[in-house]
Structure formats: structure tokens, C-alpha cells
N, C-alpha and C positions, 0 to 999 in steps of 0.2 A: 507460338513463335517458331519461325523457320529461319535459321541462321546458316548462310553459305559463306565459307571462308576459303579463298584460294589465292595465296599471296607469297611473294618472294621478297626477301630483304637481305642486304649485306652490310655488315659493319666494317669500318676501317681495320679493326683488329683481325679480321679474317673470318668472323663467325657468319655463317650463311643460314638463313631460314627459308625453307621451301616446304610449305604446309598447305594441305587441302583437306577440308572436312565439311560435313553438313550435319546439322542436328536439329531435331524437332522436339527434343526432350525438354521437360521443364527444368531439369538440372543436368548440366554437363560439367564433369570435372576434368581439368587438365592436370595430369599428374606427371611429375618428372623431377630430376635433380636440379639444383640451382644452376643457372646458366644454360638451361636447355632451350629457352625461348618462350616459356609460358607467359611471362609478363609482356614480352614483345607482342604476342598475339593479342592480349587484352588491350594494349596501347593502340594497336591498329584498329581494332573494333571500335574503341572509344573515339578514335580520330585524333589522338594526341601524337601519333607517329605515322608518318606517311610511308607506306610500303614502296619499295622500288618498282614493283609491278604487281598486278593482280586485280582481284575483284572481291568485294564484300557486299552481301545483301542481308538486310534484316527484314523479315517478312517479305513483302513485295517491293521494298524500297532499296534501290542501289545506293549505298552510302559511299562507296569508293569503286572506281573503275579507271585504271591507268590508261587504257586504250581510248575510252570515251572522254577522259578528262574530268571525271566526276569526283568531287571530294566534298561531301556534306560536312559542315562545321560541327565540332563536338557537341555544342549546345543545342543543335537541331536534330540529333540522332535519337533522342529519347532513351539514352543510356545512362544508368546510374553506376557510380564507381565507389568501391571501398578498398583501401590499400592497407599494406602492413602497418604503416603509421596513419593515425586517424586524420591528420591534417585539419584539425578544427581551428577556427579562427579564435586566437587567444583573447582578443578584446571583446568577444561576444559571449553572452550567456549561452547555456545549453539551448534554451528556447529560441534565442536569436539565430543560433547555428542551424537549428531545425527549420526555422522559417525561411532561412536563406535558401534551403533546398527547393522550396516551393517556386522560386524564381525560374527554375529550369524546367518547369512543366511543359510538356509538348502535347498537341492535340491527340496524338496516337498513343499516349501513355496510359498507365493504369490508375484508376481512381482509388486513392488511398485515404482511408478515414484517419485523419491526423490524431485525434484524441485516442482512438483505439490503438493506433500504433504506439503512442507514448505509453499507454497502459500495458501493452504486451511486452514492451522493452523494459518495463519497470523502472522508468526514469522520471516519473511524475514528481518525485521528491527532490530532484536535483536540477530542475528547470532553471532556477535562478543562479546556479553556480557557473563559474568560468572553468575552462579546461584545466587550468593549473591546479584546481581543487578536486579533480576527479581521479579515480583509480584507473588502471589500465583497462580493466574490463568495462568500466563505465564509459570511457572515451570511445571504445570500439562500438558499444551499443549506440552511442550518440551518432557516431559516424554512419552506422547502418541506418539509423533513423533519418539522418539528413539525406542520404542517397534515396531512401524510399519516399521521402517527402516530395521529391521531384516527380513522383508518379512514373517511374521508368517502365518502358515496355521490355527492357532487358537490364539485368543487374550483373555487373562485373565485380568479382571479388578476388583480389590478389593477395593471397595468404593473410587474410585479415586478423588471424589469431596467432601468427607466428611468434609474437613477442610476449605471450602470456603463458603461464604454466598449464600443464595438461588438463588439470581439473577445471580450471577456468575456461580453457580452450573449448572443451566439450560443452560447457554450459552456454557459452556464447553461440556455438554452432546450433545448440538446441533452440535458442531464441530465433536464430535465422530460419530454421526449419519451420517453426510455428508461423513466422511472418509469411514465408513463401506459401505455406498451405492456406493461410487466411486469404491472400490476394492472388495466388497463382502467378506470381511474378517469375518468369524464367530467369535462371542464373547460370553464368559461366564461372565456375569456382576453381581457382588455382591453388595447388598445394604440392609439397614434396613429400607429404606424409601419407603412406598407404592406409594407415588407420583412420586418418581424417577423411580420406577419399571414400572409404568404405562406409562411412556413417551416413552418406547421402544415397538416396534411392534414385539412381539415374545412370547415365552413360559415363564411363571413364575412358578418356583418351590419354594414352601414355606417350609422352614426348621426350625425345632424346636427341641432342645435338641438332636442334632445329627441324626435326622431322618426326613423323609418327613412328612409334616403335612398331616392329613387325607384328607384335601381338598387341595392337594398340587399343582395342575395345574390349570392355568387359561389362 
């Protein structure tokens, strides 16, 4: 996966994001304090936020270009997303939530073995439960599974374990690393925790106030 990001955006409150980077790593971590623009970057890549100007390419596909008027819809970008809150459908069972992810498969995506994924996430015993009857860690594992079920060519993760305790946080991160190793799905992972960032083998881009930190890469 080759991601090129070069975008500018301004919010009414005065926050300005001007960011440019390129990565071919399987794992790229965006590290920075809250409000630095990390989630804004993910929203632009996913297509849920329209940059004021710029260009984004995933592999050889231009998914956004302000000058050429290109804006590929989110569902056609082949991107999976996992957020701080799992956003599971409360009226659906775990299995139904996972199957819903399959609807977003795109031709350029990754072939994911559904049964193997369920086994690796250790959620085979909760498939008939609804989200209200799940623990925080179980909800996040299901959210990861739903995103992977779409067969993404790129997985975006926005502080997916921010609301669980440290022990559970590292356990969920461990599940993620196993899944990424199994199917080699590239990931852009957002966190404000240096400890969490260092647990991934990949490139770390440090972001502050909408820009790359002077010592941005490690």
C-alpha cells in the first residue's frame, strides 16, 4: 500500500491543518496530543471530511483532488474504520454486525477468511449476543472484525482502545497485530500514547497543531 496525503483544512474556530506525508509501511502511527489533527487526517482519508484543498492517493487511485474535482465516495475507497467508540448496531447480533461489514467489500480489497477472523478475535462464543450484553473489550474486537470483514485495502484506527484500561488495551492491540500479520492489511493507527505507539513495528509520524512535528518520524 502506498498512501500519499497532502491536504489543507481550516475550521471556523481557527484551527488550520497543513499536512503532507507519504508512507508505504504496513503500519503507520499518527502520534500527538488531543486536538492536534490526527482524527481529521483519518476522516479525510476515509472520505467523511472534505479537505479545503489538496490531494490523496491510495496505491495508484486518486481518491481526492481539489484541483481536478475528484472525490471518491467513502464506500468506494476500500477503507475500513475503527473508532474510539465501537458504533455497533444495537439491534443486531454480533454475527449480524460482522456480516454487515461484508456489504462494503470492494474489488481492490483484501481477501479475509471470515471464520478464521472470528476465531482469531476469540468472539465465536458471543456471535448471538447483542452489543448491550458485551464488555468494552468485546465490543472493540467486534468493531475490528466488522471493519476487517469489509476486506479493506487500508484500515484506519482512531484511538480504538482509548476507553479501556491499560491491561485490556494492550490485549486488544495484540489481537490487532495478529490480524494484520495474518492478512497483511496496512493500517494507519492514531494514538496520543507513546507507549501504545511504540508497541507497533512501523513508522511513527508525530503531529502537533495540524502539522508534522520537526522530529516527526521514528
